[in-house]
N, C-alpha and C positions, 0 to 999 in steps of 0.2 A: 587888049582883048581877052575874054576870059577864055580860059582853058576848057576842054573837054567834061563831060561830067562822070566821076567815077561814079558806079551803080552802087546803091547802097542795100545791103540786105537788112532785113530786120533780124533783131538779137533773137538766139532760142530761149533766153531767161524768160521767166514769169512776168506778166504785169499786174498780178494781183498777187503777193506774195503769201501772206498767212492768214488761214481763218480767223477772226476776231469775233469777239462777242459783240453781237451787231445791238443797237440800239432798240429791237423790237421786242424784246421780253426783258425788263430790268428787272423783275422779280427773280428771275434766275441768272443774275448774275454771277458767273464762275469767280471763286477765288482764285490768285495766284497758286499755283501748284509748284513750293518748293522741295520736292520731295527728291531726293537724288538715290541712283541705283548704280550708274557704272562708272562714277567720276566721285573722287575724293576732293571735299572743299574743306580749305583752310580759312582760320580768321579773315574777317571781311574787313582789313584796315587799308584803307586807301591811301598811298603814299603819293605827295607832288614832287617831282624836281622842279624846283623854283627858278633852274637856270632855262628850263626847256619849256614849260607849261604855265603860259599867262594865269590862268584863271581857271577854274571849276566852275562849269557855265550850269547855272540855276535851272534845274526842270520846271514848267511850267504847273502849276496844279490843275487838275479835273482832266490830265493827258494820258491816263493809263490806258494802254490798249486791252492787256491781258483778262483785267479784270471787269473793263468793259465800262469806265468810269467816264472814258472819253466821250462816248454814244450819250449819255444821262446826261451829259452837260452839252449836247450840242447847242441850245440855245446860248450858252456863253461864249463858246466859240464863234457861233455868228453873229453874236451883237457886239463882240469885243475884236474880233479879230475878221470879220466878215468872208468867213471859210465855214464850207460845208463839208465837215469829219466824216459825215456818210457817204461822202462821194470818195469811191475807191478808185476814181478812175485815172489813167497817168494822164499828164498836162496833154493835148492836142495841138499845140503850137509846134510845129517844126522848127530847126535853127535855118538861120540863112532866109529868112523872110526877106529882107529890104537891101540882098546884096547888089542888086540891077535895079532899083527902084527907078520909075519913071516918073516920078514927083518930085525929084530932085530940081533944085534950084539954085546956080542957073544949070547946073550939070550935076553928074556922079560923082565928078574929080574934084568939083570945088563946092560941095552940095552946102549951104547954108538953111536949106527945110527939115533935115534931120539934124539930130543929137545925139550926144553921147547920155549913159545915162550912169548912173550907180550902180555897180554890179559887184557880185561876189564870187571870187574865183579860191576854188577848194584845192590845196595841193596835195594832200594824202588824208590817210584815216589808217589808226593804228591802232592793233590792240595794247593798249599799254600795259594793262596790269590783269591778271586774273587770279580768281580765287582758288580756281582750280588746277590740282598738280597731276596730272594724269599725262600730260604731255601736249601733242599735236590736238588742236579741237575743231569739230567741225559746225562752222558757223553759219547762218542762214538769218535771211529775213531783208529788212530795208532800212534805209535811211534817204530821206525825200525831201526837197524842198517845195516850200508853197509860198509865192511871190503873186504881187497886183497882176502878173501878165494872164492869168487865169484861174491861180488858187488851186489848179490841181497838183497831183503829186509828178514831181520832175526826180525821177530817181536817181541820187547820186549812187548807193549801192542796192543791188536787188537780186536775191540770189533764193531760191526756194530750197524746201527741205528736202528733196531728193535733189538737188547739184548744189550742195554745201561747197565753201572755202574751207581748206585747211589753213590753220593757221597756228602759229604760236605765241606766248606772250613777248612784246616789244618788237611783233614783225606786223611789217605792211599790210591792210588788209586793201584787196586791188579793186577799186572802183569797175562800176559798169556803167556810169554816166557823169554829167548829165546830159539827158538828149537835147536840152537848148540850154542858152546863156540863163543866170540866173540874177534877177533884179534886187536891187536893196533899196527899193521906194516905199515907204521911208524906213520899211523893215523886211524882212524874212522869217520866216518860221520854217524849222526842219523838225520832221515826225521821223520816228525811230521806231522800230521794234524789232532787235537782234535777239537772237534764242542760240543756245546750242545743243545739238542734238545728243541725249543722254539714253539710247533707250528706244522705249515707246515714245510718240509722240506727247503723251500726256506729262510725263516726267522730261523733260526739256527744259532746259535751265535758262531763266531768263538773264540776257546780259544787259541789256539796257532798253527801256520803254519808256515813251512820252513825248513831250515837241519842247525846243528850247527856241529863243527869241534872239536875233542880232539886230539892231538899231543902225543907222546909218551913222550917228552920230557917235557911236560906240564904239564900232568897229575899227580897231588901226586901218592904214592905209598899207602896213608893210605885214609881211606874211606873220601869222600868231597862233599860236598852238592852244585852245582851248581844251579842257578834259570833260568828258558826259560820264558821270560816275552811274554806275549798274549795282543789282544784286549780286553777280558773279563776277564783276570786272570792270573796267573804263576802258576806253573810247577814247583815243587824241582825235582831233580834228584841227589841221593844220590849212586855215584861210586868209585872206584879206580883202580887202573894200576897195575895190577898182573904181576910185571916181569917177574917173574919165573914161569908162568904158566901153569898148566893142566886142561883138562876139565875132569868136574866132574860131572857124569848123575845118577841124584837119583830116583828110581824109586820106591815107595811105591804100596803094596797091603794090602788090607784090607780083612779079611774074614771070616765068621759063624759067624758074630755079632748077637746075640739073641736078644739084644735091640740096638736102637738107642744110639746113645752118642755123644756129641760134642767133635772134634778132632782140634786142634791145633798145626802146626810143626814151627819150628824154625829151624834157623841152625847158629853156631858159626863160623865166620872162626879166625884165628891168622895173623893178618897184623902186621908187623915192631912192634914187641914184646907185641902188645895190641890185643885184641879181639873185633870181632864185629859182635854182634849179630841182626839177621834180619830176618824177617817174611816170610814163604814158603807157608802156608796154613793155611785156618781155615774155616771151616765147619760141617756139622752135617751128622754122619754117619748111614743112617738106614739101607743098605745091602751090599752084597760083592759088592766090587768095586776097580778098579784103578786109582789112581789118574795121572793126568797130570805129565809128567817127567818133573823134577826140571834141568836144566843146568847149571850150576856155573865154575866160573876161580879159582883156587886154588893153592896159592904156593906149588909148589913142598917140598917133605918131611915136611909138616905140619903136623898137626892131626885136621880134621874137626868134629865137633860133631851137632847132630842131636836132636834135643829136641821133645818130644812128650806130649803134655798135654790132658791127657782125663778126660772128665765131663761128668758124667753120674747121671741123675737127682737122688737125694737122697745120694749121695754119696758125698765123698769129692774128690777133683780135686788130680788126680795123675799123676807125670811126669818120664817119660821113657826117658832113655839118652842113645845113641849108640855113637861110635867114629869109624872113620875110617882114617889111614894115607896113605895120597896122595902119588899116585906112577905115572909113565911114563903108565903103562899096567896093565891089570888086573881087577879085580872087585873081591867083598867080600860082604855077607848079612850078614843080622842080623835079628832075629825072635825075636817080641815082644810078650807075650803071657798074655793075658788080661783075664779077669775072663768072658767074655761075646764074645771075640774077637780074633783073631789073625792079627797081623799085621807084614808083612815081607818086609824089607826093602833091598835093593839093591844097592850098588856104583858101578860104572863102571869108570874106570880112564882112559885118552888116550892123546895123544898129540894132540894139536888141529890142527897143519899142519906136512907135511913129509918134 
């Protein structure tokens, strides 16, 4: 039987990240502003670590947001990719759609009606390189997937200019999504417009801008790092093709903390007989709270491990681990009892499509 529902609160993050040049006035398309005021820029010479980066991903033509090109060519995107680039709405599809579906034949535990599908799992984003030599950077904007589920924006990263993330070169960019699983049938587009704060908004620097495409027949089933090269730096995306994928929604609620403590959560996936551990959350817990939902693509009939590292001042770091076997439908829960708090973990399984 499924455990009780953990109440989910909507994120405070914006849903419409950056004010773009729209398609309404093509004659007044704004040229990209590359002027700098508060930062120093070095020579833009992007080097690739061949041991880590599989390839530099090609940015599609007619996909620039800052100068309005993507909107001028809206018919190109509609005819070739069946997407409306002028639709800036976030995906309306929620996760866990078919977690307890009544249409299962013969039953949810032995369902022959619903199937797995090819999905994309994003393990991490990283600011791989920057041409700016002024230390920590304030980064904002978005990276979002568009797939056949509804073609709307499924944000992987989404930060407003008023709420940027502070990063340095070679540091991880903490993701804020996705909201639901990402389909790879037969391809998926990732749309992005990420910028670096630099004084006034008109002086902000363009990190990466455009759209990239991944096809199911070309994306490997092992974790692969691809590089997105931009005007003022590079972003590395580590991802994989989960060919027999189900959607896993992880919900974590912390209650009754007597004292504050640092919590780090990571996940271990098994892919092609190898494991991949990646970061989900890191922060200080000072009161009862629910973390954001973590939605992932997992191979069916594999085991997903979640690791919780608890660090309380004056005590040793303690690691707790719980494991969940992936299924087409249903959910499972696990409670972790700490000396000064309780952590409830719930994982819900669902096919991404019907």
